[in-house]
C-alpha positions, -999 to +999 in steps of 0.1 A: +064-008-103+074-011-066+062-040-045+060-042-008+056-076+009+041-076+044+048-102+071+017-118+084+020-109+121-014-122+131-046-137+118-064-103+116-039-089+091-057-082+058-036-070+029-068-065+008-080-040+033-048-020+029-052-022-009-088-009-008-078+020+016-050+030-007-074+029-037-099+051-018-071+076-013-065+078-050-034+057-055-029+032-083-020-001-065-024-038-071-026-066-046-016-103-045-033-115-012-018-150-012+017-134-010+008-104+013+020-082-015+009-046-025+022-032-058+025+005-063+026+019-098+038+054-098+045+073-129+081+070-142+085+107-138+073+109-102+085+138-080+099+132-045+068+149-030+046+124-048+066+095-034+065+111+001+027+113-003+025+076-010+045+068+021+026+092+043-007+077+032+005+041+035+017+050+071-018+064+078-035+033+065-012+010+085-018+030+117-056+027+111-053-011+107-038-016+142 
C-alpha cells in the first residue's frame, strides 16, 4: 500500500472527489477524508508501466480539480 497525503490548500479541496475519480478510472484506492489521505493498493508485482499509469491518471485528476 502507498499513501499520499494532500495539503489542504483551500476550502474547495475535496479528497473524496479525487478518490471517486480514480475509482472511475479503474484503480484500487482508499480514502481517509479527515486526513486528506488517498491510499493506493497496487499489486506487489506491479510493473513500472503500471505505476506510471497510476501517476499519469492521478495527474489528470488533479488537473481536472483546479
